[in-house]
N, CA, C and O atoms as a MOPAC input file, in Angstrom:
PM7 MOZYME 1SCF
protein

 N    128.09900 1  -107.96700 1    16.75000 1
 C    128.80900 1  -109.21600 1    16.95900 1
 C    128.70400 1  -109.64300 1    18.42200 1
 O    128.50200 1  -110.82300 1    18.70700 1
 N    128.83800 1  -108.69900 1    19.34900 1
 C    128.74600 1  -109.03800 1    20.76300 1
 C    127.34600 1  -109.50700 1    21.11700 1
 O    127.17700 1  -110.40700 1    21.93900 1
 N    126.33900 1  -108.89700 1    20.49500 1
 C    124.96000 1  -109.29000 1    20.76500 1
 C    124.74300 1  -110.74600 1    20.36300 1
 O    124.09700 1  -111.50100 1    21.09000 1
 N    125.27900 1  -111.14200 1    19.21200 1
 C    125.16200 1  -112.53600 1    18.77900 1
 C    125.82200 1  -113.46500 1    19.78500 1
 O    125.28400 1  -114.52600 1    20.10200 1
 N    126.98600 1  -113.06800 1    20.28700 1
 C    127.69500 1  -113.88100 1    21.27300 1
 C    126.87600 1  -114.02000 1    22.54900 1
 O    126.73600 1  -115.11900 1    23.08400 1
 N    126.34100 1  -112.91400 1    23.03300 1
 C    125.56500 1  -112.93200 1    24.27400 1
 C    124.32700 1  -113.80200 1    24.11900 1
 O    124.03500 1  -114.63400 1    24.97900 1
 N    123.59700 1  -113.61000 1    23.02100 1
 C    122.38600 1  -114.40300 1    22.80700 1
 C    122.71100 1  -115.88000 1    22.61200 1
 O    121.98500 1  -116.74300 1    23.10600 1
 N    123.79300 1  -116.17700 1    21.89900 1
 C    124.19200 1  -117.57300 1    21.71100 1
 C    124.54700 1  -118.22400 1    23.03600 1
 O    124.18300 1  -119.37100 1    23.29500 1
 N    125.25400 1  -117.48700 1    23.86800 1
 C    125.65200 1  -118.00700 1    25.16900 1
 C    124.43800 1  -118.32800 1    26.02800 1
 O    124.38600 1  -119.38000 1    26.66400 1
 N    123.46000 1  -117.42500 1    26.05200 1
 C    122.28400 1  -117.66200 1    26.87900 1
 C    121.37500 1  -118.73100 1    26.29500 1
 O    120.68800 1  -119.43500 1    27.03600 1
 N    121.36600 1  -118.85800 1    24.97700 1
 C    120.60900 1  -119.94200 1    24.37300 1
 C    121.19600 1  -121.28000 1    24.80700 1
 O    120.45500 1  -122.21300 1    25.11600 1
 N    122.51500 1  -121.37700 1    24.83300 1
 C    123.16200 1  -122.60900 1    25.30000 1
 C    122.81500 1  -122.88200 1    26.75200 1
 O    122.52400 1  -124.02300 1    27.11300 1
 N    122.84300 1  -121.85200 1    27.59200 1
 C    122.48000 1  -122.02800 1    29.00400 1
 C    121.06400 1  -122.57200 1    29.11500 1
 O    120.79500 1  -123.47500 1    29.90800 1
 N    120.16600 1  -122.01900 1    28.31800 1
 C    118.76900 1  -122.44400 1    28.33500 1
 C    118.64900 1  -123.90900 1    27.91700 1
 O    117.96200 1  -124.69300 1    28.57100 1
 N    119.31100 1  -124.26600 1    26.84000 1
 C    119.24200 1  -125.64400 1    26.35700 1
 C    119.85600 1  -126.62100 1    27.35000 1
 O    119.33100 1  -127.71700 1    27.54500 1
 N    120.95200 1  -126.23700 1    27.97200 1
 C    121.60100 1  -127.10100 1    28.95700 1
 C    120.69600 1  -127.30400 1    30.15500 1
 O    120.62900 1  -128.40200 1    30.70700 1
 N    119.99300 1  -126.24500 1    30.56500 1
 C    119.08500 1  -126.36400 1    31.70500 1
 C    117.93500 1  -127.31600 1    31.38900 1
 O    117.48300 1  -128.06500 1    32.25500 1
 N    117.47000 1  -127.28200 1    30.14800 1
 C    116.35300 1  -128.14600 1    29.76000 1
 C    116.79400 1  -129.58100 1    29.49000 1
 O    116.06000 1  -130.52700 1    29.77700 1
 N    117.98200 1  -129.73500 1    28.94400 1
 C    118.44300 1  -131.06900 1    28.57100 1
 C    119.96900 1  -131.10900 1    28.60200 1
 O    120.61500 1  -130.95400 1    27.56600 1
 N    120.54900 1  -131.31800 1    29.79200 1
 C    122.00900 1  -131.34300 1    29.86500 1
 C    122.58900 1  -132.48900 1    29.03000 1
 O    122.16800 1  -133.63800 1    29.15900 1
 N    123.53700 1  -132.16700 1    28.19400 1
 C    124.19300 1  -133.19800 1    27.39500 1
 C    125.61900 1  -132.74100 1    27.09100 1
 O    125.89700 1  -131.54200 1    27.07400 1
 N    126.51800 1  -133.68800 1    26.85400 1
 C    127.90600 1  -133.32800 1    26.53400 1
 C    128.00600 1  -132.43400 1    25.29800 1
 O    128.85200 1  -131.54300 1    25.24000 1
 N    127.14400 1  -132.67400 1    24.31600 1
 C    127.17000 1  -131.85800 1    23.10300 1
 C    126.89500 1  -130.39400 1    23.42500 1
 O    127.59200 1  -129.50800 1    22.93100 1
 N    125.87700 1  -130.13600 1    24.25300 1
 C    125.53000 1  -128.76000 1    24.58700 1
 C    126.62200 1  -128.09400 1    25.41000 1
 O    126.91100 1  -126.91300 1    25.22100 1
 N    127.23600 1  -128.85100 1    26.33000 1
 C    128.34600 1  -128.28900 1    27.10000 1
 C    129.51000 1  -127.93500 1    26.17700 1
 O    130.16800 1  -126.91100 1    26.36400 1
 N    129.76100 1  -128.78300 1    25.18500 1
 C    130.82400 1  -128.52500 1    24.22300 1
 C    130.51800 1  -127.27000 1    23.40800 1
 O    131.39700 1  -126.44100 1    23.17400 1
 N    129.27100 1  -127.14300 1    22.98100 1
 C    128.85800 1  -125.96800 1    22.21900 1
 C    129.02100 1  -124.70200 1    23.04900 1
 O    129.49000 1  -123.67900 1    22.54800 1
 N    128.63400 1  -124.77300 1    24.31700 1
 C    128.78300 1  -123.61600 1    25.20100 1
 C    130.25700 1  -123.23900 1    25.33800 1
 O    130.60000 1  -122.05700 1    25.31700 1
 N    131.12300 1  -124.23300 1    25.47900 1
 C    132.55500 1  -123.97100 1    25.60700 1
 C    133.09100 1  -123.27700 1    24.35700 1
 O    133.87900 1  -122.33700 1    24.45000 1
 N    132.65900 1  -123.74500 1    23.19200 1
 C    133.10700 1  -123.13200 1    21.94500 1
 C    132.67100 1  -121.67600 1    21.85700 1
 O    133.45600 1  -120.81000 1    21.47100 1
 N    131.42200 1  -121.40700 1    22.21500 1
 C    130.91500 1  -120.03700 1    22.15900 1
 C    131.64900 1  -119.16000 1    23.16100 1
 O    131.99800 1  -118.01900 1    22.85700 1
 N    131.88400 1  -119.69400 1    24.35800 1
 C    132.59500 1  -118.93400 1    25.38300 1
 C    134.00900 1  -118.60300 1    24.91500 1
 O    134.48300 1  -117.48600 1    25.12300 1
 N    134.67800 1  -119.55300 1    24.29000 1
 C    136.03200 1  -119.31300 1    23.79200 1
 C    136.04700 1  -118.25600 1    22.69600 1
 O    136.97500 1  -117.45000 1    22.62700 1
 N    135.03400 1  -118.24800 1    21.84300 1
 C    134.94600 1  -117.23600 1    20.79700 1
 C    134.68100 1  -115.85800 1    21.38700 1
 O    135.08800 1  -114.85000 1    20.80800 1
 N    134.01200 1  -115.80100 1    22.51800 1
 C    133.66500 1  -114.52900 1    23.13400 1
 C    134.86500 1  -113.69800 1    23.50400 1
 O    134.77800 1  -112.47100 1    23.54500 1
 N    135.98000 1  -114.33600 1    23.77200 1
 C    137.17700 1  -113.59200 1    24.12100 1
 C    137.74300 1  -112.80900 1    22.95400 1
 O    138.47800 1  -111.84300 1    23.15800 1
 N    137.41200 1  -113.21200 1    21.72100 1
 C    137.94700 1  -112.52700 1    20.55500 1
 C    136.93800 1  -111.58700 1    19.91500 1
 O    137.31900 1  -110.74800 1    19.09800 1
 N    135.68000 1  -111.70400 1    20.25800 1
 C    134.65100 1  -110.87700 1    19.63400 1
 C    134.77800 1  -109.44200 1    20.11700 1
 O    134.78400 1  -109.18900 1    21.32200 1
 N    134.87800 1  -108.50800 1    19.19300 1
 C    134.90700 1  -107.09100 1    19.52700 1
 C    136.17800 1  -106.63300 1    20.21800 1
 O    136.26800 1  -105.47200 1    20.61700 1
 N    137.14900 1  -107.49400 1    20.37000 1
 C    138.34500 1  -107.10500 1    21.10200 1
 C    139.53000 1  -106.77700 1    20.22400 1
 O    140.60500 1  -106.46400 1    20.73400 1
 N    139.36100 1  -106.84200 1    18.91500 1
 C    140.48400 1  -106.64100 1    18.02100 1
 C    140.67200 1  -105.21500 1    17.55500 1
 O    141.53300 1  -104.96400 1    16.71200 1
 N    139.89500 1  -104.26500 1    18.07200 1
 C    140.01000 1  -102.89000 1    17.63100 1
 C    139.54600 1  -102.69700 1    16.20500 1
 O    139.99000 1  -101.77200 1    15.52400 1
 N    138.65900 1  -103.55700 1    15.74800 1
 C    138.18400 1  -103.49900 1    14.37500 1
 C    137.03100 1  -102.51800 1    14.20900 1
 O    136.51300 1  -102.36700 1    13.10200 1
 N    136.62500 1  -101.86100 1    15.26300 1
 C    135.51000 1  -100.92700 1    15.17700 1
 C    134.19500 1  -101.64700 1    15.34000 1
 O    134.07300 1  -102.81700 1    14.97900 1
 N    133.21300 1  -100.96000 1    15.87800 1
 C    131.90300 1  -101.56500 1    16.04600 1
 C    131.82900 1  -102.52500 1    17.21000 1
 O    130.80300 1  -103.18000 1    17.39400 1
 N    132.88400 1  -102.63300 1    18.00500 1
 C    132.89800 1  -103.57800 1    19.10800 1
 C    132.16000 1  -103.09500 1    20.33500 1
 O    131.62600 1  -103.89900 1    21.10000 1
 N    132.12600 1  -101.78200 1    20.53200 1
 C    131.49200 1  -101.23800 1    21.73300 1
 C    130.00300 1  -101.03600 1    21.49600 1
 O    129.57400 1  -100.64700 1    20.41000 1
 N    129.23000 1  -101.30900 1    22.53500 1
 C    127.78900 1  -101.11100 1    22.44500 1
 C    127.43200 1   -99.69600 1    22.86200 1
 O    128.04500 1   -99.12800 1    23.76600 1
 N    126.43900 1   -99.13600 1    22.19700 1
 C    125.92400 1   -97.84800 1    22.64000 1
 C    125.09100 1   -98.08200 1    23.89000 1
 O    124.76700 1   -99.22100 1    24.22500 1
 N    124.75100 1   -97.01400 1    24.56900 1
 C    123.94500 1   -97.13300 1    25.79200 1
 C    122.58000 1   -97.75600 1    25.49300 1
 O    122.07500 1   -98.55500 1    26.28100 1
 N    121.99200 1   -97.39600 1    24.36700 1
 C    120.69300 1   -97.96300 1    23.97500 1
 C    120.81900 1   -99.45400 1    23.70200 1
 O    119.98100 1  -100.24400 1    24.13600 1
 N    121.87300 1   -99.84000 1    22.97900 1
 C    122.09400 1  -101.26100 1    22.70100 1
 C    122.35300 1  -102.03100 1    23.99000 1
 O    121.86300 1  -103.14700 1    24.16400 1
 N    123.12600 1  -101.43100 1    24.89000 1
 C    123.43400 1  -102.07700 1    26.16300 1
 C    122.14800 1  -102.32200 1    26.95600 1
 O    121.95400 1  -103.40800 1    27.50200 1
 N    121.27000 1  -101.31400 1    27.02000 1
 C    120.00000 1  -101.48300 1    27.74000 1
 C    119.15100 1  -102.56800 1    27.08800 1
 O    118.52100 1  -103.37500 1    27.77200 1
 N    119.14400 1  -102.57600 1    25.76300 1
 C    118.37800 1  -103.58600 1    25.03800 1
 C    118.89900 1  -104.98900 1    25.34200 1
 O    118.11800 1  -105.90900 1    25.58500 1
 N    120.21700 1  -105.14500 1    25.32600 1
 C    120.82400 1  -106.44500 1    25.62900 1
 C    120.53900 1  -106.84200 1    27.07400 1
 O    120.24400 1  -108.00400 1    27.35000 1
 N    120.62700 1  -105.88200 1    27.99700 1
 C    120.34300 1  -106.18400 1    29.40200 1
 C    118.88900 1  -106.59600 1    29.59300 1
 O    118.59500 1  -107.49700 1    30.38000 1
 N    117.97800 1  -105.93800 1    28.87400 1
 C    116.56200 1  -106.31900 1    28.95200 1
 C    116.34800 1  -107.73200 1    28.42100 1
 O    115.62800 1  -108.53100 1    29.01800 1
 N    116.98600 1  -108.02600 1    27.28900 1
 C    116.87200 1  -109.37700 1    26.72900 1
 C    117.47600 1  -110.40900 1    27.67300 1
 O    116.93100 1  -111.49800 1    27.85600 1
 N    118.59800 1  -110.05300 1    28.26200 1
 C    119.25500 1  -110.94000 1    29.21100 1
 C    118.33900 1  -111.24700 1    30.38800 1
 O    118.19800 1  -112.40200 1    30.79000 1
 N    117.72100 1  -110.21200 1    30.93500 1
 C    116.80800 1  -110.41000 1    32.05900 1
 C    115.64000 1  -111.30600 1    31.66000 1
 O    115.21700 1  -112.16400 1    32.43400 1
 N    115.12500 1  -111.10600 1    30.45800 1
 C    114.00400 1  -111.92300 1    29.98100 1
 C    114.42900 1  -113.38000 1    29.81400 1
 O    113.71400 1  -114.28900 1    30.23600 1
 N    115.58300 1  -113.60100 1    29.20500 1
 C    116.07300 1  -114.96700 1    28.99900 1
 C    116.35800 1  -115.64200 1    30.33300 1
 O    116.04600 1  -116.81900 1    30.51300 1
 N    116.95300 1  -114.90000 1    31.27400 1
 C    117.22800 1  -115.48000 1    32.58800 1
 C    115.93400 1  -115.84200 1    33.30800 1
 O    115.85700 1  -116.87300 1    33.97700 1
 N    114.92300 1  -114.99700 1    33.17000 1
 C    113.62600 1  -115.27700 1    33.78000 1
 C    113.00600 1  -116.53300 1    33.16900 1
 O    112.49000 1  -117.39100 1    33.88600 1
 N    113.06000 1  -116.63500 1    31.84600 1
 C    112.53500 1  -117.82000 1    31.16700 1
 C    113.31300 1  -119.06600 1    31.57600 1
 O    112.73100 1  -120.13300 1    31.77400 1
 N    114.61600 1  -118.92700 1    31.70000 1
 C    115.46200 1  -120.04400 1    32.10700 1
 C    115.09800 1  -120.51800 1    33.50300 1
 O    114.97400 1  -121.71800 1    33.74400 1
 N    114.92600 1  -119.57600 1    34.42400 1
 C    114.52900 1  -119.93300 1    35.78600 1
 C    113.17700 1  -120.63800 1    35.79700 1
 O    112.97700 1  -121.61400 1    36.52000 1
 N    112.25800 1  -120.13400 1    34.99000 1
 C    110.93300 1  -120.74400 1    34.90200 1
 C    111.02200 1  -122.17300 1    34.36800 1
 O    110.36900 1  -123.07700 1    34.88900 1
 N    111.82500 1  -122.37100 1    33.33800 1
 C    111.99000 1  -123.71600 1    32.76400 1
 C    112.64500 1  -124.65900 1    33.76600 1
 O    112.28000 1  -125.83200 1    33.84000 1
 N    113.60100 1  -124.16200 1    34.53100 1
 C    114.24900 1  -125.00400 1    35.54100 1
 C    113.24100 1  -125.46700 1    36.58500 1
 O    113.24500 1  -126.62900 1    36.98900 1
 N    112.37600 1  -124.54900 1    37.01800 1
 C    111.35000 1  -124.90600 1    38.00100 1
 C    110.39400 1  -125.93600 1    37.40400 1
 O    110.01200 1  -126.89500 1    38.07400 1
 N    110.01300 1  -125.73800 1    36.15700 1
 C    109.11600 1  -126.68000 1    35.48900 1
 C    109.74700 1  -128.06200 1    35.39800 1
 O    109.09500 1  -129.06300 1    35.69500 1
 N    111.00400 1  -128.12200 1    34.99200 1
 C    111.70400 1  -129.40500 1    34.88500 1
 C    111.81400 1  -130.06300 1    36.25400 1
 O    111.60800 1  -131.27000 1    36.38100 1
 N    112.13400 1  -129.28700 1    37.26700 1
 C    112.24200 1  -129.82600 1    38.62400 1
 C    110.90400 1  -130.39100 1    39.08900 1
 O    110.85200 1  -131.47800 1    39.66300 1
 N    109.82200 1  -129.65400 1    38.84100 1
 C    108.49400 1  -130.12900 1    39.23500 1
 C    108.10000 1  -131.39700 1    38.48100 1
 O    107.49500 1  -132.30100 1    39.05600 1
 N    108.44000 1  -131.46200 1    37.21000 1
 C    108.14800 1  -132.66900 1    36.43700 1
 C    108.92300 1  -133.86800 1    36.97200 1
 O    108.38100 1  -134.96900 1    37.06400 1
 N    110.17600 1  -133.65800 1    37.32000 1
 C    110.97700 1  -134.75000 1    37.88400 1
 C    110.38500 1  -135.22800 1    39.19800 1
 O    110.29900 1  -136.43200 1    39.44300 1
 N    109.97300 1  -134.28200 1    40.04900 1
 C    109.36000 1  -134.66300 1    41.32900 1
 C    108.05800 1  -135.42300 1    41.10700 1
 O    107.78100 1  -136.40100 1    41.80200 1
 N    107.26400 1  -134.98000 1    40.14600 1
 C    106.00900 1  -135.66800 1    39.84500 1
 C    106.26200 1  -137.08300 1    39.35000 1
 O    105.55800 1  -138.01800 1    39.73100 1
 N    107.26500 1  -137.23300 1    38.50400 1
 C    107.59000 1  -138.56200 1    37.98800 1
 C    108.06800 1  -139.49000 1    39.09800 1
 O    107.77500 1  -140.68500 1    39.08000 1
 N    108.79500 1  -138.94700 1    40.05300 1
 C    109.26800 1  -139.76900 1    41.16600 1
 C    108.11200 1  -140.24800 1    42.03900 1
 O    108.19100 1  -141.31500 1    42.64800 1
 N    107.04800 1  -139.46800 1    42.09800 1
 C    105.90600 1  -139.81500 1    42.94200 1
 C    104.97200 1  -140.82800 1    42.28700 1
 O    104.19300 1  -141.49300 1    42.97100 1
 N    105.04900 1  -140.94300 1    40.97500 1
 C    104.16500 1  -141.87300 1    40.27300 1
 C    104.56900 1  -143.30100 1    40.61400 1
 O    105.74300 1  -143.66600 1    40.54900 1
 N    103.57700 1  -144.09300 1    40.97700 1
 C    103.82400 1  -145.50200 1    41.28600 1
 C    103.87800 1  -146.27400 1    39.97500 1
 O    102.92600 1  -146.25100 1    39.19500 1
 N    104.96800 1  -146.94300 1    39.74200 1
 C    105.17200 1  -147.66000 1    38.48500 1
 C    104.17100 1  -148.79700 1    38.32200 1
 O    103.84900 1  -149.16900 1    37.19300 1
 N    103.67800 1  -149.34900 1    39.40100 1
 C    102.77900 1  -150.49900 1    39.30600 1
 C    101.36500 1  -150.12200 1    38.88800 1
 O    100.55800 1  -151.00800 1    38.60700 1
 N    101.04400 1  -148.84600 1    38.83900 1
 C     99.67400 1  -148.44000 1    38.48700 1
 C     99.34900 1  -148.72900 1    37.07400 1
 O     98.23700 1  -148.44700 1    36.62600 1

């Protein structure tokens, strides 16, 4: 359950970075609010094993790297568009 929350949260971050919109911010808020209840009720299965934790951290690092790359790409595209002369 925590893995789904973590991946959902980072997917929202990725989408917001690529295309910020009120809908995506709202979705991120909803997921963040749900995160406070996930795995915290003592229902069992809430804690990650060391192997699962490493796997999640590896995925997190990969998603963050992809997110950074997409941000740079979007920034470069915006700069390129600003340089284009509209009269051409």
